[in-house]
N, C-alpha and C positions, 0 to 999 in steps of 0.2 A: 410590755414585751415587744421588741422590734426585730424583724427578721430581714436579713439581707442575703441574697443569693449571689454566689460567685461561680460563673460558668467558665469551664476550660474547653475551648473550641477543639474540634476534632474528636477528642475523647468523649465529648458530651458529658463530662464529669461535672456534677453540681455539688458545691460545698456551701456551707451556711455559717453566717455570723449572726448570733442571736444575743441581744443585749436586754438587760432588765436592771433598773435602778443604776447602780454604779459598777455592775459586773457584766461579763459577757462570756459566752462559750463559742467555740468554733467546732463544727462537725465536718469531718473528712477534708482537712485542708490540703491544698496542693503544695508542692515544694517551693515554688516561687511565691513566698508568703507575704510579701510586702503589703498586698492588698488588705489583709486582715489587720495589720498594724495601722494602716491608714484609717480603716473603719473604726478601730478602737480610739484613735486620736480624735477623729471627727466627732464621735459620740461621747468622748470624755469618760470612757469606761476602762476597766482593767479586765483582761482576759484571764479567767481563773480556771477554766476547764477546756481541754481539747479532746473531743470524743471521736472515736472511729467506729463506723458501723460494721466493719469486718476487715479481714485481711484481704486487701484488694488484689486483683489479678491483672487488671488492664492499665494501672498507673501506680506510681510510687507515691506513698503518702508523705505529707509534709509536716507531720506532727512534731518530730524532733527538730526540724528546721525552725518552726514557729516557737517552740519552747526555748530554743537558743536565744531568741530575742525577748522572750517573756519567761525568765527562769522560774518564777514562782507558779506558773501555770502547771496544772496536773494533766497528764495524758491518761485517758481511760479507754479500755477495750475489753472484749469478752474474755472470761477466764477459760474458755473452751480451747484456746490456742496458747501455747507456751511462748508468748512474745518475750523478747530480750530487752524490752524497754517499757516504760509506762506502768500503769497499775491495772490489775485484773478487776473486772466488774462482774458481779454475779447476777443471774437472772432474778429480777424483782428488787434489786438494790435501788435506792433512791439517792439523788444528789440535789443540792440547792445552789442556785446561781441567782443572785438578786432575789426577786420575788417569785422566781420560777421553781417549781418542783419537777424534777426529771426522773422518770421511771425507766430503768434499764430492763429491756425485755429481750431475752435470748430467743431468736427466731431461726433456728437452724434449717438448712435446706439448700440455699444457694451455697453457703459454706457452713461448717459446723459452728463457727463463731459469729454468725450474723446477729446483729443487734438492731432493735428498733428503739428509739428514744422518744417516749411520750411526755410532752411538756404540759404542765398546768400552770395557770397564772393564779398564784395563791392570794393575790389581791382581791380576787373574785371567788375562786373555788379551787380545790385540789384536783378537780376533774380535768382530764387531758383536753386540751383545745387543739393541739397540733402534734403530729407524729412524724419523725424523720425516719423513713422506712428503709433507707439504704438500698440494697439490691434485693430485698425481700419482695417488695411490692412497688411496681411502677405504675404510671398512668397507662391504662389499657393493657398491661402486661404483668407478669410476675418474673422473678429472677430465674435465670437459667440454672439447671441442676446437673450439668455435665462437666463442670470445671474441676472439681476435686478429683474425680475419677470417672472417666467416660463410661466405664463398665458398670458403674454404680448409679447411672442417671436415674433409673426407675426408683431405686431406693431413696435417693435424695429428693426426687419428685414427691414421693409420699410424705417425706418429712416436711418439706416446705408447704405442702397442702395443709398439713396438720397445723403448722405454725401460723399460717394465714387465718385459717378458720377458727382456731381455738385461742389464739393470742392477739392477733392484730384486729380482726373485724369486731370482736367484742369491745374494743375501746369506744365504739359508738359511731353511728352514722354521721354525726356532725363534725367529727374530728377531721381537720385538714391534714393532708399528707404531702410531704416534700420528699421525693425520692433522691437517690444519689446519682441518677443518670437521666438524660432526656433522649429524645428521638435521635437515632443514629448510633447510639452506644452499642458496643459488642456484648454487653452484659445482659441483653434481653433480645427478644425478637422484635415485634412491631410495637415498640414503645411509642406512646402518643406524643404529638408535638407540644401539647400543653404540659407544663412542668409542675403543676400542682393539681390537687383534686381533693375530694372528701371520700371517706370510706363508704358513705352511703351512695355516692355517685358511682364509685367503682363497683359496688355490689350490684347496682342496676345495669351498668354498661360495660364492665370489663368481662369479656367472654370467658376468661379463665376462671373467674369466680362463680360462674354459673354451672361449671362442670362438676360431675361427681368425681370421686377420687380416681376411679379406674380410667375414666375418659381423660382426666387431667394427666395422668401418668403416660397414657398412650400418646397424647399430643406432645408432651415433652420429649418423648423418645423420637418423635418424627421431626422435631425441629432441626434444621441445618444451620448451625451458628459457627462463627469464626473461632477456631482454636489455634491461636498463633503461638509459635515457640517462645516469643518474648514474655509470655505470661509467667513462665517459671522464674524468670529474673525478678519480676515484680513481687511474686510471692516470697522469694528468698529475701529480698531487701526489706519487704514489709514485715517479715517475721523478726529479723534481727535489728531493724532500724537502719535506714539508709545513711550514708555519709553526709556530713553537713556541707552544703554548698558554700556557706559562709567561711569555711576553712580551706577552700580550694584556691588555687592560684587564679588570679583574675585573667580572663581572656584578653588578647592583645589586638590592637589595630595593626594590620600587617601591610608592609609595602609590597609592590609588585615583585621586587627581587626576593623578599623573604617568602612570599607566597609561592614563587616558582620553585624554591628549594623543597617545599612540602611535597611536591609531586613525586619526588624521587624516594620518599620514605615509605616503606611498606606499612600498611595499616592506616595511613592518612586518607581521609575521604573528603573531597570537595563537595559541599552541598550548595546547589544553586537554587535560590528561592525566587528567582525572577519568574515572570509570566511565561506560559508555554510558548507563545509566539516568539518572545525574545530568545528563549532557550533553543528552539529549533533553528533559529536564524544564525546562532553562533554561541558557543560556550567553550570553556576551558576543557581540554581533553580529560576524559574519565570522570567528569562531574556527574553527580546524581541530581536529577531534577526533582525538587520537592517544593512546589509552589506554595508560597507563604500562607495563603488563606486556607489551604487544604492539607497541610503537612502534619497537623497535630496527631492524627490517627496513624498515618502511613509510616512515620519514622520508626515506630516500634516494629513494624513488619520488615523493613528493608535495610535497617542498620544494625550493627553488632556492638556488643558491649566492649569488646577489646579494640575497637577502632577509635581513631582520633578525628575530630571534625573541624573544618574551616569553611567559612561561608562566603558566597558571592551573593550580594544583596541588591535589590532594586534601589533601596534607600538605606544608608547606614543606620538610621534611627530604628530600623526594624531588627537590629541584631539581638537585643535582649528578648524580644518576643520569640524570635526564631530559636534561640538557644534554650529558652524556657520549655519549648515543646519537646526538646530532647531530654531535659532534666526530668520532666514529668514521667518519663518511662525508663529512667535509670541509665540514660546515656550521658555520662558526665564529662567525657574527655574532649571538651571544647578548647581549641587552640586560639581562635580569633576569627577575624574577617578581613577581606581584601579592602583596604581603605579607599583605593581609587576605583573600585568596582570593575566590572567587565570592560567598561570603556577604557580604563587605565591599562588593563592587561592587553587589550587589542592595540591600543595606541603605541605601546612599546614594541609591537611586532612579534609578540609571543605566539606560539602555535594555538590554533583554535580548530574546532570541528563543528559540524552541523548534524542535525538529525533530519532525515528525509521526511517531508510531510506530503503524503499522497492525497491527491484529490479523490473524492469518493468514487467517481467513475473509473479512475485509473486503478484504485485499490480493488474494486470489484473485478475488473478485467484480469488483473494479476492473480487474484485468488481463483477465479474461474479457470485460468490457464495453469494453475498449480505452480506459478512462478514465484509466488510469495505465500508463505504459510501464516494464517492469522492466529494470533495468540490472544484469547479472550481472558483478561485479567480481573474480571468481576468476581464477586463472591458466589459460592455455590447456590445460595438462595436466590440470587438474581438471575440465574440462567433460566429456570422454569420453562425450558423448551423454546426460548427466544434468543436469537443471536445470529451471527453470520454462519450460514451452513458450512459444516466441515471445520470450523474453528477448533483449535486445541484449547481446552479449558485449563488455565494455569493461574489460579487466584493470586493477586498481589500479596495477600497475607502470608503465603508460603513460597513466594516466587524465588527468593534467593536460595531456598533449600532445595528447589527442584530444577534450577537452570541447567544442571548437569545432565538432565534428561534430554536436552536439546542438542542437535547437531550444529556445531558452529559454522559449518560450511553452507548451511541452508540460508535462504532469505526469509526474514520474519517481519511481520507488522503487528504491533501490539494494539489492542483494542479495548475500549471501555465506553461508557455512554458519552462522555464529553471530552476525552483526551487528557484529563488530569492524571489519572492513575496509569493510563497506558504510556504516557510520556515518562513517568517514573520508571516503569518496567523497561521501556526502550533504552533509557539511559543506563540502566543496570546491565543490559546486554552489551551496549557499547563499551562500558567499563570493563566487561569481561572479554573483550576482543572478539565479539561475534563479527563475522565478515560483512553481513548486509542486514541493516536494521532500519526500519521506517515506522511511520505511524500516520493513520488518518486522523488529524486533529479534530475533524468534525465528528468522529466517533460513531457509535450506534445511532445517535440522534440524527446525524447526517445521512446515515444508511437508510433509516426509516423514511426520512423526508423524500428520498429519491424513489421510494416505493418498492425497494428491493425486498426479496424474500427474507424474513427474519425467523424462519423456523429452523432451529439448529438440530 
């Protein structure tokens, strides 16, 4: 048995390629699925099963996409949801892949259809050696229980507590666990940075597993986690099966002239993936700043399904990576990218604009004088009484749905720890024609370095 982990940055989604003898299975694949085909070719195995741990909310599953390239592979998921593709797997059902025995264990709570897949190596024993725990059990955390229906958080908390203690932990202390998400995912709270563990280690060190049921429920009710509107899109696509990327029109390399025409078409969005310093210095008007290394999570928050997307890149070789981050959250309408980049646009004399970058001292003075209103775009759990005094709390995860609460005639400066998220927010305000928008790129980190009060 050989296990290979595939990480999707931003979403902190973890999928797995597991091979044994001449066969393999893939658990929770992403839509840009070439990586699994490459792993199968490298290992000289055939993918026979594609398994899903649950109907995901934060990303769009790639099972149908992978099956398109491996037609004989079978897709399996829980029978607790009426999926419109694949095969239903019952609690306790077993599968065989190579020398592996796979037990399908329904562990409701995060979602009613959550599954854990316990694998045994029959060359030695049928006993499980590893479990792929999906969003039921993470390192240092358990799955959140507020996604199906926030009003039923306590009910689902009791259900997941029961699933973990009666179905997962009895698999044995020595069983290795591989969850579906790592640190930074929105599918849990303080998920550990380590991406694997054992059940015995979690029993001893995961604080959630030491709680009694009532305390567990109380703590789940008190968690403040991201509920972003794009989750409903992922749920819808993951129920019926997302469209195949392989059947879509290929994105194009666009000349400056062709790119210029896109600006006049309603619904087109220019995504600028360059560094924050480059963006504030100059960008195409109405562009949205989504810096490449950090855009994986934010695109679901700030872009809409009915929009069409064209890219300005630091390097044209980054295009496939940038587009994939949108595909992973069901944003499929990619037009192409500016072949000559921002330099080509500027060289031709086309209009450009800048985003004002406030030095921290100037930012503080303007805030103190009420000449600029600070917009703190961090997430609710990050505030914890710490921030710029008087700042308006407007999390990036819901920013586009709450911008109409703001007065366009006011002057605003967006704020986050390092300037990445706040620049995205500032670019959205500029795109919406707010009169005066700026940003302290040094962010809260720079604010604290100056020793300014951070009690919000």
